[in-house]
NUNU-869618 format. One record per residue: residue in three letters; y, z, x of N, C-alpha, C in turn. Coordinates in steps of 0.2 Angstrom, whole numbers, padded with zeros to 4 digits, always signed. Last residue first. Example, Ala and Ser with C-alpha at 12.3 -4.5 7.8 and 13.67 -1.06 7.14 Angstrom:
# NUNU-869618
SER-0011+0035+0064-0005+0036+0068+0000+0039+0064 ALA-0028+0039+0066-0022+0039+0062-0016+0039+0066 
This chain:
# NUNU-869618
SER-0029-0118+0044-0027-0122+0051-0032-0128+0053 LEU-0032-0112+0032-0025-0116+0032-0025-0122+0040 SER-0040-0103+0036-0040-0107+0031-0039-0115+0030 GLY-0031-0092+0042-0037-0096+0044-0040-0102+0041 ARG-0024-0091+0031-0019-0092+0037-0028-0095+0040 ARG-0034-0083+0023-0031-0087+0020-0028-0094+0027 ARG-0040-0071+0032-0042-0080+0029-0039-0084+0026 ALA-0026-0065+0033-0028-0067+0039-0036-0071+0038 ALA-0024-0059+0021-0019-0065+0021-0024-0067+0029 ARG-0036-0052+0017-0037-0057+0014-0030-0063+0016 ALA-0033-0044+0029-0038-0046+0026-0038-0053+0025 ARG-0022-0037+0023-0022-0042+0029-0026-0047+0030 ALA-0027-0032+0010-0022-0037+0009-0022-0040+0016 LYS-0034-0023+0016-0040-0027+0011-0032-0031+0013 ALA-0024-0014+0020-0030-0017+0026-0034-0024+0022 ALA-0020-0010+0011-0015-0012+0015-0020-0018+0018 GLU-0030-0001+0004-0030-0010+0001-0024-0012+0005 VAL-0030+0010+0015-0035+0004+0012-0032-0004+0010 GLU-0017+0014+0011-0021+0011+0018-0026+0006+0018 ARG-0018+0018+0000-0013+0014-0001-0013+0008+0007 ASN-0032+0019-0012-0030+0023-0003-0027+0018-0004 LYS-0031+0023-0028-0034+0018-0023-0029+0021-0016 PRO-0042+0035-0040-0035+0033-0037-0035+0027-0031 PRO-0055+0029-0049-0050+0035-0045-0047+0031-0041 ALA-0054+0024-0067-0055+0024-0060-0054+0029-0056 THR-0050+0028-0078-0054+0032-0078-0057+0029-0069 THR-0035+0027-0085-0039+0024-0080-0045+0027-0079 VAL-0015+0024-0090-0022+0028-0088-0027+0025-0087 LEU+0001+0025-0089-0005+0019-0088-0010+0025-0089 SER+0015+0031-0090+0009+0031-0094+0003+0027-0097 ASP+0020+0027-0079+0017+0033-0078+0014+0035-0086 VAL+0021+0013-0080+0017+0017-0076+0015+0023-0076 LEU+0031+0012-0090+0023+0009-0089+0019+0013-0084 ARG+0042+0020-0084+0039+0023-0090+0030+0018-0091 ARG+0044+0011-0076+0043+0018-0073+0037+0021-0079 THR+0048+0000-0082+0040+0000-0078+0038+0006-0073 GLY+0058+0006-0087+0052+0001-0089+0047-0001-0086 ALA+0067+0006-0077+0064+0010-0080+0059+0009-0086 ALA+0068-0007-0069+0064-0001-0065+0062+0003-0070 ILE+0074-0017-0081+0069-0016-0078+0061-0012-0072 ASP+0085-0008-0077+0083-0008-0086+0076-0010-0084 SER+0091-0011-0067+0089-0006-0069+0086-0004-0073 VAL+0087-0028-0066+0086-0023-0061+0085-0016-0064 ALA+0100-0027-0074+0095-0030-0077+0089-0026-0071 ARG+0112-0023-0070+0109-0021-0075+0100-0020-0077 ASP+0113-0031-0059+0110-0026-0059+0109-0020-0064 PHE+0114-0043-0067+0109-0044-0062+0106-0036-0063 ALA+0129-0040-0073+0120-0042-0076+0114-0042-0074 GLU+0135-0038-0061+0134-0033-0065+0127-0033-0071 ARG+0137-0052-0055+0132-0046-0051+0131-0039-0057 ASN+0141-0065-0061+0136-0061-0063+0132-0055-0057 ALA+0152-0065-0053+0151-0064-0059+0146-0064-0062 ARG+0147-0066-0038+0151-0061-0041+0149-0061-0049 SER+0131-0072-0039+0137-0073-0038+0141-0066-0042 PRO+0114-0063-0033+0118-0066-0039+0126-0066-0035 ARG+0104-0066-0022+0111-0064-0021+0115-0068-0029 THR+0092-0075-0025+0091-0070-0024+0097-0063-0022 SER+0088-0083-0041+0092-0082-0035+0090-0077-0031 GLY+0081-0083-0051+0079-0091-0047+0085-0088-0042 ALA+0080-0075-0061+0086-0078-0062+0087-0084-0057 ILE+0065-0071-0059+0068-0073-0065+0074-0077-0066 LYS+0065-0068-0047+0062-0073-0047+0065-0078-0054 ARG+0074-0059-0047+0077-0061-0042+0074-0069-0045 VAL+0069-0049-0055+0073-0051-0058+0075-0057-0055 TYR+0058-0044-0046+0055-0050-0052+0062-0052-0056 GLN+0063-0038-0036+0059-0047-0034+0057-0047-0042 LEU+0068-0029-0042+0072-0032-0039+0069-0038-0038 ALA+0055-0022-0047+0059-0023-0049+0064-0029-0048 ALA+0050-0018-0033+0046-0024-0038+0051-0025-0043 ALA+0061-0010-0031+0059-0014-0027+0054-0021-0032 GLN+0058+0003-0039+0064-0002-0039+0065-0008-0035 VAL+0047+0005-0038+0047+0003-0041+0055-0001-0043 GLU+0047+0012-0025+0041+0004-0024+0046+0000-0032 ASP+0056+0019-0026+0057+0015-0020+0054+0008-0024 ASP+0050+0029-0032+0056+0024-0036+0057+0021-0032 THR+0032+0026-0029+0040+0029-0028+0044+0027-0032 ALA+0016+0028-0036+0020+0024-0035+0028+0027-0033 PRO+0006+0043-0029+0008+0038-0035+0014+0034-0033 PRO-0004+0042-0016+0000+0049-0022+0005+0043-0024 ASP-0015+0034-0024-0015+0041-0024-0010+0039-0016 PHE-0011+0023-0039-0013+0024-0031-0011+0032-0031 ASN-0012+0018-0054-0016+0021-0048-0017+0021-0042 HIS+0001+0002-0051-0004+0007-0055-0010+0010-0050 LEU+0006-0006-0043+0011+0001-0044+0003+0006-0047 THR+0006-0019-0034+0001-0018-0040+0005-0008-0039 ARG+0021-0028-0028+0014-0024-0030+0012-0022-0033 ILE+0031-0046-0027+0029-0037-0034+0021-0036-0032 SER+0030-0054-0019+0030-0049-0016+0031-0043-0020 ARG+0023-0066-0025+0021-0062-0020+0021-0054-0019 CYS+0026-0068-0044+0028-0065-0036+0026-0064-0031 MET+0016-0077-0052+0018-0071-0051+0019-0072-0042 
């Protein structure tokens, strides 16, 4: 899984369209194997990002859970702590 794709479900406030678009872009980059498509592939690349973003939005909007919504700041702090532990264990 691409590390820069973040969980979008069950946050308060809900995932923004920009977050959905960024996740779709990262997914397409990973699948395509490049961060910038050639001119010949630009239209297909952009269409894939758009299609995946639309599907992602439908998915995130239709998921249900009984768990309370996660707080973005708390989750970000947990991620920073995990990253710090990883960096500490690599030294």
